[in-house]
N, C-alpha and C positions, 0 to 999 in steps of 0.2 A: 601247142603252146610252146613259147620260147623257153630256153633252158635255164636262164638265170636272170636276176634283176637288171644287170647291166644291159643285157640284150633287150629286155622289155623297154628300158629307157631309150634305146636306140630306135625304137619303132615310131615312125612319124605319127601314126594314128593315136598311139598312147600319149605321146608328147602333146599332141593337139588337145586331147581330152583333158589332160592335166592343166593346160593353160586356160582352157575355157571353163574350168571348174571354179569360177569366181564371178562375182557380180560385176566387177569393173576390171578393165584391162589397161595396163600402162602403155604408153607409146611404144616402148621396147617390146612388150608382149604382143601388141597389135602387129608389129613388123614381123615377128617370128611366126605368128599365126598365118599371115599371108604366105610365108614361105612354106610352112608345113602343109597347107591345103593342097598345094601343087604336088606334094609327095604322097598323099594318101591314095592307095591303090584299090582299097576295098571299102566303099562307102556303106555297103550293106553291113559289114562287120563293125564299122565305126558307129552306125546307128544302133545296132544291137548292143554294143558295149556301153554306149551312152544311156540307153534305156535300162540295161541291167544294173548299171552303177548309179541310177537315179539322178542323172544330170541332163537328160535329154531336153527338158524345157529351157534350161539355162544355155546349153550348147546351141539349140535352135535359135534362141533369142540373139545370141552373138552373131551367128553365121548369117541369119536373115537380115540383120542390120548392116553389117560391114562387108559381107562377102557373098551377097545374094547371087551374083552373076558368075561366081567362080565354082559353085557347087554343081556337079553334073546332074542333069535331069534323070529321074524324077525324085532324087533323094531329099531335096529340101521340102518337097510336098509330102513325102512319106514322114519326115521328121515332124512336120506341122500336124499331120493327122494323129500321130502318136502323142504329140504334145497336147493337142486338144483333149484327147481321152484322159491324159494324166491330169490336166487342169480341171476337168469335170470331176474326177475322183477326188482331187484336193479340195474342191469346193464342198463336196459332200462331207469330207473330214472336218472342214472348218465349221460347217453348219452343225455337225454333231458336237463339236467342242462347245459351241454356244448353247446347245440344247441341254447337254448334261449339266452345265453350270446353272443355267436358268431353271431347269425343271427338276433337278435332283439336289444339287449341292446347296444352292441358295435357300430353297424352302426348308432344308434341314438345318441351316445355319452352322455347318461344320467347317472348321478350318481346313483348307486344302491348298495345294500348290500345283500348278500346271507346269510341266517341263517338257523339253524336246518338241519335236513335231510342229503342230499348228501355232502354238503360242510363240515359239522361236521365230517362225516365219512372219507372224504379225509384227514382232519387235524389230527384226533386222533385215527383212527383205522388202524392197519397194513394191514388189508384186508378190504378196504372200502365196498365191496359188502356184507360183513357180517352184516352191519348195515341196518336193514329193514327201508324203507322209503315209504311213501304213495304219496308224492307230492313234488314239488319244491316251496320253500318259498323265495320271494324276496321283500325287502323293497325299495320303491321308494318314491319320493316326490309327493304330490298331484298335483303339477304344471306339472310334467312330465308324469303322468299316462295317460292322454288322448291320447297323441301322441304314447305312447307305445302300448296302446290298439288298436288304429287305425292301426298302422304298423303291429302288430301281426295278427289282424283279416284279413288284406289284404294279408297276407303271410302264409295262411294255418292253422292258429289257429281258433278254434271254441269257441263260448261263452258257459260257463258252469254255472256260477253264477254271474250275472243274465243270464238265458238262452236266453232271448229275446234281449240281447245286440246286437247292430249293430255298424258298423264302422262310422256312421254319427257323425258330430260334437256334435249335441245335445245329442245323446245317450251316448257317452263316457264322455262328460262333466258331465252329470247327475250322472252317475255311479261313477265317480272320486270324485265328491263333496259329495256324500251321502252314499257311501259304503266304509268302511275302508279296505275291502278286495274284490278284483274282481278276479274271477277264470276263466281261459281259459283252453281249452283242446287242447293239442298239436297234431300234425299229428301222433305222437307215442301213442296217447291216454293217455298221462300223464297229470295230473292236475297241472297247474302252478298258484300259488296264488301270486298276486301282492298286497302287503300291503302298506298302507300309515300310519298305526299305528300298533304297535305290542302289544298293550294292548287294553282293551275295551273302556276305558274312556279317554285315552291320558294323564292321570295324574301320571302314574308310569314312563314311558319311553318317552322321547321326540324324536320323529322319526327323525327330522332334525338334532339334535345333534348326534344321533346314526350314521347317514350317514356321518357327518363331522369327526367322530372319527374312521371310518372304516380303516382297514388295507389291503394292497394288498396281493393277493395269486395267484399262478399259478397252475391250475389243467389241466394236460394233454395239456400243451402249450396254454391254455386259461387263460387270465388274468381277474381276478375278485376281489371282495372285501368282507371281512368278519369282524365280530366283533373281537376286541381284546380279548385275552383269559379270562381276569378277567371279562369283560363285558358279554361275552357269558356265563360264569359259573353262574354269578348272575342271568342273564336272565333265564337260564334253571332251576335254583332252583325255581324262581318265577313261571315260566310257568308250570313246572311239578307239583308243589304244587297246582296250580290253577286247575289241572286235577287230583289231589289226587294220583299222582304217580301210576296210574292204569296200566301202561305198564312197564314191567320189563326192556325193552331195555333202558329206561331212567336211570336206575341204572348203566347200562354199560357205557352210555355216561359220567356220572359224575365221575365214577372211572377211566375211560380212560383219562379224562381231568386231574384228580388229579395226574396221573402217567406221564403226559407229561412234557417234559423238560422245557417248558415255564410257567408251572403253578407255581404261587407264592401265598401262602395262605394269606400273609399280604396284598398283593394288592387286593385280592378278598374281604377280610374283609373291607378294606377301600372303595372299590367300592360299596359294599353292603350298607355301611353307607351313601354314597352319594345319593343313591336311596331310603333311608329310608327302606331298606330291610334287616337290620342286623339280626333281629329276625328270619326272614324266612331262610336266609342262615345258621345261627347258628343251627337251628333245623334240616335243611336238612343234614348238616355235621354230626350231632349226629345220625340221622336216618341211614345214610349210614354206619357208624361204627357199629350200632346195627345190621343191616341186614348182615353185613360181618363177624360178630363175629363167630368163629368156634363153640362155645357152645352157647346154647340159654340163653339169659339174661332175667331177669325179667323186663317186661315192666314198672313196678312201679319204677325201678331204674332211669328211664329217667326223664329229667326235664318236668314240666307240659305241656309246649307247644309241645315238641317233642312227649310226650306220646299221646297227642290228634292226632298229625300228623301221628304217626306210626299206631295207632289203626284204624284210618279212611283209611289210605292207604292200609292196609292189607285187609280190607273189599272191597275196590275198586278194588284191584288186583284180587279178587275172584268174583267180580260182572260183570255186563254187562253195555252197554251204558245206558240203562234205569236206572240202579242203580246210575251211575254217574250223570245223570240228576236229579235224586231224591236228591242226596247230594247237587247239585248245587243250589237247591231252598233254601237252608239254608245259602247261602253265605251272609256275611254282605254287600258286594259290588260285582259287576261283576268281579273285578280284584283280589279279595282276598277271599280265601276259609275259613279263620279263622279270628276271630276278633282280636286275638293277633298279626296278621301280620301288622295291621295298627293302627290308633288312632281314638278316638271317634269323633274328628272334621271331619276327612275324611269320616267316616261312616255317620254322620249326614248331611254332605254336599251332599253326594250322595242321601240320602233319601229325602232331601228337593228339590234338583234340578233334581232328576230322572224323575219328571213329564214332563220335556222338551222332553222326548222320544216320546211323542204323536205327537210332531211337526216334528219329523224326517221323511222325505218322503221316500218311498220305490220305487223300480223300477216299481212296479205295478202301482203306482200313475202316473209315467211318461207314461207308456203304455196306461193307461186309458185316459190321457190327455196330449199328447206331446206338450211341449213348447220349444221355442228357448232358448239357454243358457242365454240370457239376461233377460229372464223372469222366470227362474227356481227358483229364490228365493221365488216366491209366493207359491211354494208347501208347505212351512212350515206353511202357513196359511190355505191352502186347506186340508192338511192331516187329521186333526180331523174330518172335515165335511165328507170327503171321507170315513173315517172309519165308521162313524155313518151310512152313506147311505149304505155301503156295508153290514154291519151287519143287518140292517133293511131289505134289499133286500133278504139276505140269510134266514132270519127268515120267511119272507113272502113266499119264494119258498118252504121252508120245511113244 
């Protein structure tokens, strides 16, 4: 791996991937892509990087249309094979999205909001299957989650996180009260994540308000709800920054939204300010322009915040999950990757109140000592003692 972000940016393969990570190319970008293709020395590595960063279908689409005869054999065929497998996977994800809405959420008549993944693809991609997805994400209220889990578990869905989850009242009540995300595995073997929060601490986005502001959408004759364009754009800037923009398909998402007829930059900026995310969105917009520039710009020309974001993101794009976890240890709070995204009061509030995490029970606590839902509040007092006992027992056994 190259030593620093500037060296990564000088790599023709990486430059090519960045430019291809968008649905449409400008004439200037097309010209630069033609030049970069002749400089790529390792097409095996290019294909692997495109696959690992979730942009292989998009990259293959561009290359097969405009530069089919300039790609050495057999790499375009290899890209096509991997792309077909990815498209098949995406079609399965899309089918599950429609199934969970039609077969679980609509019969229960519970308010919900679908975000990220397949709904984003249906809204902003001309070919939704090109947008790689790993799961289905749905925001629901904490009050409705127990009956959703019970209904799904009794109709073919399997517990995934927590794996020991059952359809009993006590089990689903505990999971709903103490996990902000509960994951089920569908009959299609697709992970469906039910969220009651879309941030870690609940201090950035108010889940109830997000559900109230949802907008209707119809996907293949199935009615569901999604975030307004400006809300989704701000959320994605925050979410992708939290993960250091380590996946290139996130660049495709942002540029696809920017080119959509309903996108309004003034509304996005106003929305960002309402969530105190103005600096985050501003730096993301500057970073997107930097990565899309036909010629390499000096990183030093960027504003200080964006400079730190770009350098860290380039490293994350070349790293693995362990590297992202290493970066995460330096976060000022669980919801913000950089101190400039938030303020000192928020950071110190988290540092002072973060100790409360030791009182947050886990599903393992419930499994070790099942209580009826009327008594589950006592887990907050039991948790610290249970942790001490578990660690002591483990040390003794070792």
